[in-house]
C-alpha positions in Angstrom: 0.0 0.0 0.0 1.1 3.5 -0.8 0.5 4.6 2.8 2.8 2.0 4.2 5.8 3.6 2.6 6.1 6.3 5.2 8.4 5.3 8.0 7.2 6.8 11.3 9.7 9.0 12.8 7.4 9.3 15.7 8.0 5.7 16.5 6.2 3.2 18.7 2.9 4.3 20.0 1.0 2.9 23.0 -2.5 4.1 24.0 -3.0 5.8 27.3 -6.4 5.8 29.0 -7.4 7.2 32.4 -5.1 8.1 35.2 -2.4 5.5 34.8 -3.7 2.5 32.8 -1.8 1.5 29.7 -2.7 -0.8 26.8 0.2 -2.9 25.4 2.3 -1.2 22.7 1.2 -1.6 19.2 4.8 -2.2 18.2 4.3 -0.2 15.1 6.8 1.8 13.1 4.5 3.3 10.5 1.9 6.0 11.0 -0.7 4.0 8.9 -0.5 1.1 11.5 -1.0 3.4 14.5 -4.2 4.4 16.3 -5.6 7.7 15.1 -7.3 10.4 17.2 -6.6 8.9 20.6 -4.0 9.6 23.3 -0.9 7.7 22.5 2.8 7.6 23.5 4.8 9.2 20.7 8.7 9.1 20.6 9.2 12.6 19.1 12.5 14.2 18.2 13.9 16.0 21.2 12.3 13.7 23.8 14.1 10.9 25.6 11.1 8.7 25.9 7.6 8.5 24.3 5.4 11.5 25.2 1.6 11.6 25.1 0.0 13.0 22.0 -2.7 12.5 19.4 -2.1 11.8 15.8 -4.8 13.1 13.4 -5.3 12.2 9.8 -7.4 13.5 6.9 -10.5 11.7 8.1 -10.2 12.9 11.7 -8.8 16.4 11.0 -9.8 18.6 13.9 -11.9 21.7 13.5 -8.8 23.9 13.7 -5.2 23.1 13.4 -2.6 24.2 16.0 -2.0 28.0 15.8 1.5 29.4 15.2 1.9 32.6 17.2 3.3 33.8 20.5 2.1 36.2 23.2 0.0 38.9 21.6 1.5 38.4 18.1 -1.6 37.2 16.3 -1.5 33.7 15.0 -2.3 31.5 12.0 -3.5 27.9 12.2 -1.6 25.1 10.5 -4.6 23.0 9.4 -4.2 19.3 9.9 -4.7 18.7 6.2 -1.7 20.7 5.2 -3.4 24.0 4.3 -3.4 27.4 5.9 -6.2 27.9 8.5 -7.8 30.7 10.6 -5.6 33.8 10.9 -5.2 37.0 12.9 -1.6 37.8 11.7 -2.6 41.0 10.0 -5.4 42.3 12.3 -8.2 41.8 9.9 -11.7 40.6 10.6 -14.7 38.8 9.2 -18.4 39.7 9.8 -20.3 37.2 11.9 -23.3 35.7 10.2 -25.9 36.5 12.8 -24.9 39.1 15.4 -23.6 42.4 14.1 -20.1 41.4 15.2 -16.6 41.6 13.7 -14.6 38.5 14.2 -10.8 39.1 14.5 -9.7 35.5 13.6 -10.4 35.5 9.9 -11.6 32.6 7.8 -8.8 30.7 6.1 -7.5 30.9 2.6 -7.2 27.1 2.3 -4.2 26.9 0.0 -1.6 24.2 0.3 1.4 25.4 2.3 4.0 23.2 0.6 4.9 21.6 -2.7 7.3 18.9 -3.8 8.6 18.4 -7.3 10.8 15.4 -8.2 11.9 14.3 -11.7 9.2 16.3 -13.5 6.3 15.3 -11.2 4.8 17.8 -8.7 2.8 17.2 -5.5 0.8 19.9 -3.8 1.0 18.6 -0.3 -2.6 18.6 0.7 -5.6 16.3 0.0 -7.4 16.2 -3.3 -10.2 18.5 -2.2 -7.7 21.4 -2.0 -6.3 20.7 -5.4 -9.2 20.2 -7.8 -10.9 23.6 -7.1 -14.4 24.4 -6.0 -15.5 24.7 -2.4 -14.9 22.8 0.8 -17.0 22.9 4.0 -15.2 24.5 6.9 -15.7 24.1 10.6 -17.4 27.2 11.9 -19.0 28.6 15.1 -22.4 26.8 15.6 -23.7 29.5 17.9 -26.4 27.2 19.3 -28.6 27.0 16.1 -32.3 27.0 16.8 -31.9 29.1 19.9 -29.6 32.0 19.1 -31.0 32.2 15.6 -34.2 31.3 13.9 -32.3 29.0 11.6 -32.8 25.4 12.8 -29.7 24.1 11.0 -26.0 24.8 11.7 -24.4 27.1 9.2 -21.5 25.4 7.5 -19.2 27.8 5.6 -17.9 26.6 2.3 -14.6 28.2 1.4 -13.3 28.5 -2.2 -10.3 26.5 -3.1 -8.0 27.1 -6.1 -7.8 24.7 -9.0 -4.2 23.5 -9.4 -3.4 22.0 -12.7 -0.8 19.3 -13.4 -0.1 18.3 -9.8 -0.8 15.3 -7.6 -2.3 15.5 -4.2 -0.9 14.1 -0.9 -2.6 10.7 -0.2 -2.6 11.5 3.5 -1.4 14.0 6.0 -0.6 12.8 9.5 -0.5 15.5 12.2 0.7 15.8 15.8 0.6 19.1 17.6 2.2 20.0 20.9 1.9 23.8 21.1 3.8 25.7 19.9 5.2 22.9 17.7 3.2 21.2 14.9 4.5 18.1 13.2 3.2 17.0 9.8 4.1 13.8 7.9 3.0 13.7 4.3 2.2 10.4 2.5 2.7 10.5 -1.2 4.0 8.1 -3.9 7.0 10.4 -4.4 10.5 8.9 -4.0 11.3 11.7 -1.5 9.7 11.6 1.9 8.6 14.9 3.5 8.1 15.7 7.2 7.6 19.2 8.5 8.1 20.6 12.1 6.8 24.1 12.5 7.3 26.2 15.7 7.0 29.7 17.0 8.7 31.3 20.0 6.7 30.7 23.2 8.6 30.7 26.5 6.6 30.5 29.8 8.1 33.1 32.1 9.2 35.4 29.4 6.5 37.5 27.9 8.9 39.8 26.0 10.7 37.1 24.0 7.3 35.3 23.5 6.1 38.5 21.9 8.0 37.7 18.7 5.8 37.5 15.5 7.5 34.8 13.6 7.7 31.0 12.9 10.2 28.5 11.6 9.3 25.5 9.3 11.8 22.7 9.4 11.4 20.6 6.3 13.0 17.1 6.5 13.6 15.5 3.1 14.7 11.9 2.7 15.4 10.0 -0.5 13.8 6.6 0.2 14.7 5.2 -3.2 17.8 3.4 -4.3 18.8 6.0 -6.9 19.7 9.7 -6.8 16.8 12.1 -6.9 16.7 15.8 -7.9 13.9 18.2 -7.3 12.5 21.3 -5.6 10.6 22.1 -2.5 8.4 25.2 -2.2 6.6 27.1 0.5 3.5 29.1 -0.5 1.9 31.9 1.5 -1.3 33.9 0.5 -0.4 37.0 2.4 -2.9 39.6 3.6 -6.0 40.6 1.8 -6.7 44.3 1.0 -8.7 44.8 4.3 -5.8 43.4 6.3 -3.2 45.2 4.3 -5.3 48.4 4.3 -4.0 48.7 0.7 -4.3 47.0 -2.7 -0.6 47.6 -3.5 2.6 46.2 -2.1 6.3 46.7 -2.4 8.7 43.7 -2.4 12.3 43.7 -1.1 14.8 40.9 -1.5 17.0 40.1 1.5 20.2 38.0 1.2 21.8 37.4 4.6 21.4 34.5 7.0 17.8 34.9 6.1 17.3 34.7 2.3 13.9 35.8 1.3 11.5 38.5 0.3 9.7 41.2 2.4 6.3 42.1 1.2 4.9 45.4 2.5 1.6 47.2 1.9 1.5 50.9 1.3 0.0 51.1 4.8 3.0 49.4 6.4 1.6 45.9 6.9 4.3 43.4 6.0 5.7 39.9 6.2 8.9 38.2 5.3 9.1 34.7 3.7 12.3 32.9 3.0 14.9 30.4 4.1 17.8 30.1 6.6 21.2 29.7 5.1 20.0 28.8 1.6 21.8 31.2 -0.6 20.2 29.9 -3.8 16.6 30.4 -2.6 14.2 31.3 -5.5 11.5 33.8 -4.8 8.2 34.7 -6.4 4.5 35.4 -5.9 2.2 33.0 -4.3 1.7 29.7 -6.2 -2.0 30.2 -6.6 -1.4 33.3 -8.8 -2.4 31.2 -11.8 -3.6 27.6 -12.3 -0.3 26.3 -13.6 2.1 27.9 -11.1 2.2 24.9 -8.9 3.1 22.5 -11.6 5.9 24.8 -12.8 7.6 25.9 -9.6 10.5 23.5 -10.1 11.4 25.5 -13.2 10.2 29.0 -12.3 8.1 30.7 -9.7 5.3 33.1 -10.7 6.3 36.7 -10.8 3.9 39.5 -9.6 2.7 42.3 -11.9 3.8 45.7 -10.8 3.0 49.4 -11.5 5.9 51.7 -11.8 5.8 55.1 -10.0 9.1 56.8 -10.5 11.7 54.4 -9.3 9.3 52.5 -7.1 7.4 49.4 -8.1 4.0 48.7 -6.6 2.8 45.1 -6.9 -0.8 43.9 -7.3 -0.5 40.8 -5.1 0.5 40.4 -1.5 1.3 36.7 -1.9 4.7 35.1 -2.0 6.6 31.8 -2.4 10.1 30.5 -1.8 11.7 27.4 -3.3 14.9 25.5 -2.8 16.3 23.0 -5.3 17.9 19.8 -4.0 19.9 16.8 -5.1 19.8 13.7 -2.8 21.8 10.5 -3.1 20.1 7.2 -2.4 19.0 7.2 1.3 20.3 10.8 1.8 18.5 13.2 4.1 18.4 17.0 4.1 16.7 19.7 6.2 15.6 22.9 4.7 14.3 25.7 7.0 11.8 28.3 6.0 10.9 31.4 8.0 7.7 33.4 8.1 7.7 36.6 10.0 4.8 39.1 10.1 4.5 42.7 11.1 1.2 44.5 11.4 1.8 47.0 14.2 -1.6 48.7 14.2 -4.9 47.1 15.0 -8.3 48.7 14.6 -10.5 48.7 17.8 -14.0 49.8 18.6 -16.2 52.1 16.5 -18.3 54.6 18.5 -21.2 54.0 16.2 -21.2 50.3 17.1 -23.7 50.0 19.9 -22.5 46.8 21.6 -24.9 44.6 23.5 -24.6 45.5 27.2 -26.8 47.9 29.2 -24.0 50.2 30.3 -21.0 51.1 28.0 -18.5 53.9 28.2 -16.5 55.6 25.5 -13.2 56.9 27.0 -11.4 57.9 23.8 -10.3 61.5 23.7 -12.6 63.5 21.5 -9.7 64.7 19.3 -9.0 61.1 18.2 -12.2 60.6 16.3 -14.8 57.8 16.5 -12.6 54.7 15.7 -9.9 53.5 18.0 -6.5 52.3 16.9 -3.9 50.6 19.0 -0.2 49.7 18.5 1.0 46.1 19.0 3.6 45.8 21.8 5.9 43.9 19.4 6.1 47.1 17.4 8.0 48.7 20.2 10.8 46.2 19.9 10.9 45.3 16.2 11.1 47.9 13.4 10.0 45.5 10.6 9.3 42.0 9.5 13.0 41.9 8.4 14.1 42.3 12.0 11.9 39.5 13.1 13.1 37.2 10.3 16.7 37.9 11.0 16.3 37.1 14.7 14.4 33.8 13.9 17.1 32.8 11.4 19.9 33.5 13.9 18.3 32.0 17.1 16.0 29.2 15.8 18.1 26.4 17.2 18.2 27.9 20.7 14.5 28.8 20.5 13.5 25.2 19.6 15.6 23.7 22.4 14.1 26.1 24.9 10.6 25.0 23.8 11.4 21.3 24.0 13.0 21.9 27.4 9.9 23.3 29.1 7.8 20.7 27.4 10.1 17.9 28.7 9.5 19.2 32.3 5.7 18.6 31.8 6.1 15.3 30.0 8.5 14.0 32.7 6.2 15.1 35.6 4.0 12.7 37.5 0.9 14.0 35.9 -1.1 11.5 33.8 -0.1 11.5 30.2 -3.4 12.8 28.8 -3.2 15.8 31.1 0.4 16.5 30.1 -0.7 16.7 26.5 -3.9 18.7 27.2 -2.0 21.3 29.3 0.6 21.9 26.7 -1.9 22.4 23.9 -4.2 24.4 26.1 -1.7 27.3 26.0 -2.6 27.8 22.4 -5.5 30.0 23.6 -3.0 32.7 24.6 -2.0 33.5 21.0 -5.5 32.9 19.7 -7.0 35.5 22.1 -4.3 37.7 23.6 -3.7 41.4 22.9 -1.0 43.7 24.2 -1.3 47.4 23.4 1.5 49.9 23.7 0.9 52.8 26.1 -0.2 55.3 23.5 -3.5 57.1 22.9 -6.3 56.2 23.2 -4.9 54.4 26.3 -5.0 56.7 29.4 -1.8 57.9 31.1 -2.1 55.3 33.8 -1.3 52.6 31.1 2.3 53.9 30.9 4.8 52.2 30.6 3.5 48.6 30.3 0.4 49.2 28.2 -2.7 47.0 28.6 -2.8 43.3 28.1 -6.1 41.3 27.9 -7.6 38.2 26.4 -10.5 38.1 24.0 -13.4 36.0 25.3 -13.7 34.2 22.0 -12.0 35.4 18.9 -14.3 33.5 16.5 -17.6 33.5 18.3 -18.1 36.2 21.0 -15.3 38.8 20.7 -15.1 40.7 24.0 -11.8 42.0 25.3 -11.1 41.6 29.0 -14.5 39.9 29.8 -14.4 39.6 33.6 -15.8 36.1 34.1 -13.9 34.7 31.1 -10.7 36.1 32.5 -11.5 34.5 35.8 -11.8 31.1 34.1 -9.0 31.6 31.6 -6.1 33.6 33.0 -4.5 31.0 35.2 -1.6 30.4 32.8 -1.0 34.1 32.8 -1.0 34.2 36.6 1.5 31.3 36.6 3.7 32.1 33.7 3.2 35.7 32.8 2.2 37.5 36.1 3.4 40.8 34.7 0.8 40.6 32.0 -1.9 39.5 34.4 -1.1 42.6 36.5 -1.5 44.8 33.4 -5.0 43.6 33.0 -5.8 43.8 36.7 -4.6 47.4 36.7 -7.1 48.2 33.9 -9.9 46.6 35.9 -8.9 48.7 38.9 -8.7 52.0 36.9 -12.1 51.3 35.3 -13.7 50.5 38.6 -16.6 52.8 39.3 -16.7 55.3 42.2 -19.2 53.0 43.9 -16.8 50.1 43.7 -18.4 48.2 40.8 -15.8 46.3 38.8 -16.3 46.4 35.0 -17.8 43.5 33.2 -15.3 44.0 30.4 -12.5 46.3 29.2 -13.8 46.5 25.6 -17.4 46.3 24.4 -18.8 43.1 23.1 -19.0 42.1 19.4 -16.5 44.7 18.3 -12.8 44.4 17.4 -10.5 44.2 20.4 -10.7 47.4 22.4 -9.1 48.7 25.6 -11.1 51.9 26.5 -14.8 51.0 26.2 -15.5 49.2 29.5 -18.9 47.7 30.1 -20.8 47.5 33.4 -23.9 46.0 35.0 -24.2 42.7 33.3 -23.3 39.8 35.7 -22.6 42.5 38.3 -23.5 39.9 41.0 -20.1 38.2 40.4 -17.9 40.7 38.5 -16.3 42.0 41.7 -15.9 38.5 43.0 -13.9 37.7 39.9 -11.7 40.8 40.4 -11.0 40.1 44.1 -10.3 36.4 43.3 -7.8 37.3 40.5 -6.0 39.9 42.7 -5.7 37.2 45.4 -4.4 34.7 42.9 -1.7 37.0 41.8 -0.7 37.8 45.3 -0.6 34.1 46.3 1.3 33.2 43.1 4.0 35.9 43.5 4.0 36.4 47.3 4.7 40.1 46.4 3.4 42.4 49.1 3.3 45.2 46.5 0.4 43.5 44.9 -1.6 43.7 48.1 -0.6 47.3 48.7 -1.5 48.4 45.2 -4.8 46.7 45.0 -6.1 46.5 48.6 -8.3 49.7 48.5 -9.8 48.7 45.2 -10.5 45.2 46.6 -12.1 46.7 49.7 -14.4 48.9 47.6 -15.3 45.9 45.3 -16.2 43.7 48.3 -18.3 46.3 50.0 -20.1 47.1 46.7 -20.9 43.5 46.1 -22.4 42.8 49.5 -24.4 46.1 49.3 -26.2 45.0 46.1 -29.0 43.8 48.3 -30.4 45.2 51.5 -32.5 42.2 52.4 -31.6 39.4 54.9 -28.8 37.2 53.7 -27.5 40.0 51.5 -24.0 38.5 51.0 -25.5 35.6 49.0 -28.4 37.5 47.4 -28.9 38.5 43.8 -28.9 42.3 43.4 -32.2 44.0 44.4 -32.2 45.9 41.1 -31.6 42.9 38.8 -28.5 41.7 37.0 -27.1 38.3 36.1 -24.5 35.8 37.2 -22.2 33.7 35.1 -25.0 31.3 34.0 -26.4 34.4 32.4 -29.3 33.1 30.4 -31.3 31.8 33.2 -33.7 32.8 35.9 -32.2 34.0 39.2 -33.8 35.6 42.3 -33.2 36.0 46.0 -30.6 33.9 47.6 -28.6 31.8 45.1 -26.2 29.0 46.0 -23.7 29.1 43.1 -23.3 32.9 43.3 -23.5 32.9 47.1 -20.8 30.3 47.5 -18.4 32.3 45.3 -19.1 35.4 47.3 -18.4 33.7 50.6 -15.0 32.7 49.1 -14.5 36.4 48.2 -15.2 37.4 51.8 -12.6 34.9 53.0 -10.0 36.3 50.6 -10.9 39.9 51.5 -10.6 39.2 55.2 -7.2 37.7 54.8 -6.0 40.7 52.8 -7.4 43.1 55.4 -5.7 41.3 58.3 -2.4 41.1 56.4 -2.4 44.8 55.6 -3.5 45.7 59.2 -7.0 46.8 58.5 -8.6 44.9 61.4 -11.9 46.9 61.1 -12.6 45.8 57.6 -11.3 42.3 58.4 -14.0 42.1 61.2 -16.6 43.4 58.8 -15.8 40.7 56.2 -16.0 38.1 58.9 -19.4 39.4 60.0 -20.7 39.4 56.4 -19.3 35.9 56.0 -21.2 34.7 59.0 -24.4 36.3 57.8 -24.1 34.8 54.4 -23.0 31.3 55.6 -25.8 31.1 58.1 -28.4 32.0 55.4 -26.8 29.4 53.1 -26.9 26.6 55.5 -30.2 27.4 57.2 -32.2 28.5 54.1 -30.7 26.9 51.0 -30.1 23.3 52.1 -32.6 20.6 51.3 -32.5 16.9 52.1 -34.5 16.1 49.0 -32.9 13.6 46.6 -30.2 12.8 49.1 -29.3 16.4 49.9 -28.2 19.4 47.9 -28.3 23.2 47.9 -31.3 24.9 46.3 -30.7 26.7 43.0 -32.3 29.9 44.4 -35.0 31.0 46.8 -36.7 34.3 47.3 -38.5 34.0 50.7 -40.4 37.3 50.3 -42.2 36.0 47.2 -41.9 32.3 47.7 -40.2 32.1 44.3 -37.9 29.0 44.5 -35.9 26.8 42.1 -35.4 23.3 43.3 -33.5 22.2 40.2 -30.2 20.6 41.0 -27.3 22.7 39.7 -24.3 20.6 38.8 -21.8 23.4 39.7 -23.4 24.7 42.9 -20.1 24.2 44.8 -17.7 26.3 42.8 -17.1 28.6 45.8 -15.8 25.6 47.8 -13.1 24.9 45.2 -12.2 28.5 44.9 -11.6 28.9 48.7 -9.6 25.7 49.0 -7.5 26.5 45.9 -6.6 29.8 47.5 -5.4 28.1 50.7 -8.5 29.1 52.7 -11.1 27.0 54.6 -14.1 25.8 52.5 -17.3 27.8 52.5 -19.9 25.0 52.8 -20.3 22.4 55.5 -18.0 19.6 54.8 -20.6 16.9 55.4 -23.0 18.7 53.1 -20.4 19.1 50.4 -20.1 15.3 50.3 -23.9 14.8 50.2 -24.3 17.4 47.5 -21.6 15.8 45.4 -23.3 12.4 45.8 -26.6 14.0 44.6 -24.9 15.6 41.6 -23.3 12.2 40.7 -26.7 10.5 40.8 -28.5 13.3 38.8 -26.5 15.7 36.7 -23.6 13.3 35.9 -25.9 10.3 35.4 -27.7 12.3 32.7 -24.4 12.7 30.7 -22.0 10.2 32.2 -19.5 10.0 29.2 -19.1 13.8 28.9 -19.5 15.5 32.3 -22.4 16.9 34.3 -25.5 18.6 32.9 -25.7 22.2 34.1 -29.1 21.6 35.7 -31.6 18.7 36.2 -34.6 17.8 38.3 -34.1 16.3 41.7 -35.3 13.0 40.4 -32.5 13.1 37.8 -34.7 13.8 34.8 -33.7 16.6 32.3 -35.2 20.0 32.4 -37.6 21.0 29.6 -36.7 24.0 27.6 -38.9 27.1 27.0 -39.4 28.3 23.4 -37.2 31.2 22.7 -38.1 33.6 19.9 -35.5 35.1 17.6 -33.1 37.2 19.6 -31.6 40.5 18.7 -29.5 41.1 21.8 -28.3 39.2 24.9 -30.7 41.3 27.1 -33.7 39.6 25.3 -33.1 36.3 27.0 -33.0 37.4 30.7 -36.4 35.8 31.3 -35.4 32.4 29.9 -35.3 29.5 32.3 -32.0 27.8 33.2 -32.5 25.2 30.5 -32.0 27.8 27.8 -28.5 26.4 27.2 -30.0 23.0 26.5 -31.2 20.2 28.7 -27.9 18.3 28.6 -25.6 21.3 28.2 -22.5 21.9 30.2 -19.7 24.5 30.2 -16.2 23.0 29.6 -14.5 25.1 32.3 -17.1 24.2 34.8 -16.5 20.5 34.3 -12.9 21.1 35.4 -14.0 22.9 38.5 -16.5 20.1 39.4 -13.8 17.5 38.9 -11.5 19.4 41.2 -14.2 19.8 43.8 -14.6 16.0 43.9 -10.9 15.6 44.3 -10.8 18.0 47.2 -13.6 16.0 48.8 -11.6 12.8 48.8 -12.9 11.4 45.5 -9.7 12.0 43.7 -9.9 9.3 41.1 -13.6 10.0 40.3 -13.0 13.8 39.9 -9.9 13.4 37.7 -11.6 10.8 35.5 -14.6 13.2 35.1 -12.2 15.8 33.6 -10.4 13.2 31.6 -13.6 12.0 29.9 -14.6 15.6 29.0 -11.2 16.4 27.6 -11.2 13.1 25.7 -14.5 14.1 24.2 -13.1 17.4 23.1 -9.7 16.3 21.8 -10.2 12.8 20.5 -13.8 12.7 19.3 -15.3 16.1 18.8 -12.2 17.6 17.1 -11.4 20.6 19.4 -7.9 20.2 20.6 -7.1 23.9 19.6 -10.4 25.7 19.5 -12.0 25.0 22.8 -15.8 25.3 23.1 -17.8 27.2 25.7 -20.8 24.9 25.7 -21.0 21.2 24.9 -24.0 18.9 24.5 -23.6 16.2 27.1 -25.5 13.6 25.1 -23.5 13.9 21.8 -20.3 15.5 23.0 -20.7 18.1 20.2 -20.0 21.8 20.7 -23.2 23.9 20.9 -21.5 27.3 21.4 -18.1 28.8 21.4 -14.8 28.6 19.5 -11.3 29.6 20.8 -12.8 30.1 24.2 -10.2 31.3 26.7 -12.2 29.8 29.5 -10.7 26.5 28.6 -7.5 27.5 30.3 -9.2 26.7 33.7 -7.6 23.3 33.0 -4.3 24.8 34.4 -5.8 24.8 37.9 -6.0 21.0 37.8 -2.3 20.0 38.3 -2.2 21.8 41.7 -5.3 19.9 42.9 -3.8 16.6 41.5 -0.8 17.2 43.7 -3.0 18.4 46.7 -1.5 21.9 46.6 -2.8 25.4 46.8 -1.9 28.0 44.2 0.8 29.4 46.5 2.3 26.0 47.2 2.2 25.0 43.5 4.0 28.2 42.5 6.8 27.8 45.0 10.5 27.3 44.0 11.2 23.8 42.8 7.5 23.1 42.0 6.2 22.4 38.5 5.5 26.0 37.5 9.0 27.1 38.6 10.6 24.2 36.8 8.8 25.0 33.6 9.9 28.6 33.7 13.5 27.8 34.5 13.7 25.3 31.6 12.3 27.8 29.2 14.7 30.5 30.3 18.1 28.9 31.0 19.9 32.2 31.0 
């Protein structure tokens, strides 16, 4: 068989299931004989022993490939089929099909990345559907069809593909990603074998060096025949479109140094560099899709772009590029060719004043003289002057960069964590380049942003763009707290400065559905928990760093936020009550009233954190006040909200004044317990009742969806909730009267499954809790095809995503290792612990 000709450099693979169980080794040496789309032990280059990973093929290609990009550099997906995927390299956007939103991770130009020509035959290294021309369906944001829209069927985008004449397709592409490294093995009938390893600078503990907008592609060629072979290898890049480039014309500059390539620059200054390292005879041209025959001819000549002369300057009509290297290989000979792609788009467009957003309260803080559209400068533009600078650095330091990446990954792979979790944690970090933005301290940023600027994560770059969304940052910024605490502090400073005089923490730094923005904070929505999120993240950073300056700088703000939150109700049990004037909590499309367990437990954790801060800083009066509030809230929780029905659990909500009560069982009612314990504080619920409630959740919510996680809500008898009919929605506010089944009777939030699993582990059900998370992540990564574009909501019956792409909330997974080891965030961050070892390995100097 053709597929059996490819010798597997990845080596023997053994399947890993659960915490420690292993199936016998398959003893295979060829990818075609190995299990696909399951966790397996892979002997990869740079690792001393097999490491856990997943191999995908054409049939199991995930929704998105692994992104290449660092901290706030933008990124581009390397699709598992060998074509270019979603991109934010050049700060463009697509319009979302339903909401009036601008999506900053653009739809792909699904062109093959690489081509191989040997003895007059050319292969475009992608499957047939990307060669013959026409349209291919592409994985897109489902956005809960039938609820969020009046269209009962998911919308599947079909993207145009070029017709490539005179070439053969790759029979198969085999793919393994361990962020920020992607490995592709191409199966063809060519006498020369092709493997590609692509990587980008990403160094935990070093935000500055990780803020380098470039990538290296190591192409490994091997003559597997018994005779000499001559040929060419080419890399193709489509470049920015006119919206991204902010121009229809480009200049082109040839560079011949350690980096040999071309620099393509739009008239607006958007640019990239494509070329090779130490290949003096590199041939350069326009992209290989410039015309139908370009691919079949690249071994002889590359297409040349048309230009318009203006004086001594030439302005080209295409922004695409290609680079090719000719080779001659003796029988059995191997050779490595390295390509570099560096990009430079230093200005991004933010919010427009005319765009209304979707929240009740939005502010516009842009100075009047700056107009009605905001623009920001990428932080990498403060360190690099051009794409040439980036390309030269990548060409000079690529070997050291790769070794540093492998070094920090080895620390994780050699840890005592289960193999599936090692793999999941490494790839989970891809959400940082997919969603991160770091703006220089220039207008429209206020003066307080100097000198570090503002850093924040987008809630979801392809489904619900919303920069610095408070609850999503609470779920998703743990890797920042661990590895980039300086960036986390930049975001917390923005939350502090945007805090209202009354103490209300903002819901977000930038308004929803617009392009990433830093000066249009939103308020009110989810105000019952926004300040909790803020206090919790300040405490995390303080516990992680042990830096007393954090406490000094943020204490007064924390104090105001705490008092504001408790003061949202004047009724008995105020610390655990929903606001008297309305508002939502995280489960935002539901019905909430009176005292509420999920929200209340988190607020009790907040009061424990605030009390510790007050006592540490010497404010005994406020420490006493927090303790009194805690006592009031805890008493109300245990006396009013507990029920012995169904084996015992806490009511969803109860408003005694009206008798309005929800006896539905919430699967995630105990989030506050995990939060307090993770922060090194006593729990907030009675320990015996925690165990009872977890038993009830196991018999009800988990029993409804045992292979995927725990349904958000169910009836006390374990039956699913029925769903109210929802009319077509225009804004989020239109759904505030929907019941808690609005998300779906079997729906669950990915990040919440992680918290529930950790809560079981903290309550002495370690193996059960860990396996709950494993099953959910196995669903995402092995069956549903979401290893690099984490969902927000999942259907617990089918395992399919119902809402959310690139959701930063998925980085809650990084809380799990500490709980696996029975440690608090402070203990897990201490010298010699895993976080410290990862950082030291990534930064040996």
